[in-house]
N, C-alpha and C positions, 0 to 999 in steps of 0.2 A: 677564359675558363674552358678547358678541354675536358669533355666528359669521357670517362673510361668505361663505366658500366652503370646501367640503370636497372632498377627493380620495378618493372611495370606491373608485375603481379601483385605487389604490395598494395597498390591503390585499388586493385580489384578485391582483395581479400580483407583489407583493413580500412577503418576510418583513421586517417592521420590527424591526430589532435594537435601535435606540436612538432616543429622541426628544429633540430640541433646540428650545428656544424662542429666537427671534431677532427683533429689531426690523427694520424695513424703512425705508430712506430713500426717501421719496415726495415728489412735488410736491403743491401745494395742490389742483389739480384732480383728481389721483388720489385723494386722501383724500376729497374731496367725492363722487366717484363710488362709492367704497367705502362711504361712509355711506348712500348710496341703495341699497346691496345689490348693486351691479354688480361683477363680477370673476370670473375663472376661473383655477384652477390645474391643470386637468385634464391639460394637456400639459407642465406645468412640471417643471423640475429645477434643482438648484443646483450651481454649480461654484466652485472656488477657483483664481484666477489671480493670480499675483504678490502673494500675501498678502492678496488681497481676495476675499471671498465675495460672489457675486452669484446672484440667482435669474433664470432664463431662462424665457421663455414664460409668465410671469405676466401674463395679459391683463386690462387694465383699460380698458373702453371710454371713448372721449372724451366729454366733456360738451358739450352744445349751448350751455350758458350761458357756458362758459369762453372762447369765441370765439378770438381770436388767442393767448391765453395757454395753449392746450391742450397736452396731452402726447401723445407717440406711444404707441399702444396696447400694443405689445409690447416696449418698451424694457427693457433689463436693469436690475434694481433691486438696489442694494447692500444687503447684509445687515449689520446692526449687531451684531457679535460681538466679544468680546475676542480679542486676538492668540493667546492660549493655546488658546481654543476653535477658532479658524480653523486653527491648525497641527494640532490633533488631528483635525479633519475632513479636512484635506488628506491626512494620513497614512492615514486610514481609507479615503478614496476612491481612493487609489493602489493599494490591494489589489484583486486581481482579483475582479470580481463585485459590488462595493459601489458604491452611488450615493446621492446626496442627493435625496430627493423631498419636495416640500412636501405636507404632509398636511392642513393647515387654516390658514385666514387668519381672524383675529378681532380685535375690539377688546377689550382687557383692561379691568379695573375703572377704570383711569385714562383710558379712551378713547384709548389708543395702539394703533396697528395692530401686531399681532404675527403672526408666521408660525411654525407648528410644522413643523420639518423632521424627516424620518425617515432614519436611516442604514439603507439597505435592501439586501437581497440578493435577486436575481431568483428567481422560482419557475419550476420546470419544469412541463410540462403535467400530469404525474402528481401533482405537489404541489398543483396547483390543484384536481384532482379529489378528492384526499384532504381538502382544506379544505372543499370543497362537501359531502362526505359528513359531516364533523364538524358543520358548521353545520346540516345537515338533521336529524341525530341530536339535537342540542341543542334545536332547535325542537320536535321530537316529544316530548322529555322535558318541556319547558316546558308544552306543551299537556296532557300527561298530568297534570302536577302541578296545573294550574289546574282540571281537572275534578274 
């Protein structure tokens, strides 16, 4: 598994309730750009409209070598999921406070681009402080164990 992009900010801003792996419908020049390690999901999110799941703000920069066959950098990319999974995600995101956030984009063992989505609930400011305290405490414990 080769990781292309990770969304570290998502774990800081959201509680990740559930993780879902999905395929992404891409153009050839987009796949080539991802193979070079270009791409960002930092501002991305996923939506379900009319029974079709798409990821928005998944930025893949244009390739210079692709010339006139190039893609637009921020186009909405269709997620490849089963109808049952799409309806489940649609119901979950209709609940107040839940959203679909891309957590990671990677090539799986068969060299196919996959995206890991998280069904997330937003954190309040005090929750973020509590998470920071817990991670600091865990880091201190790990240092003490190593000594």
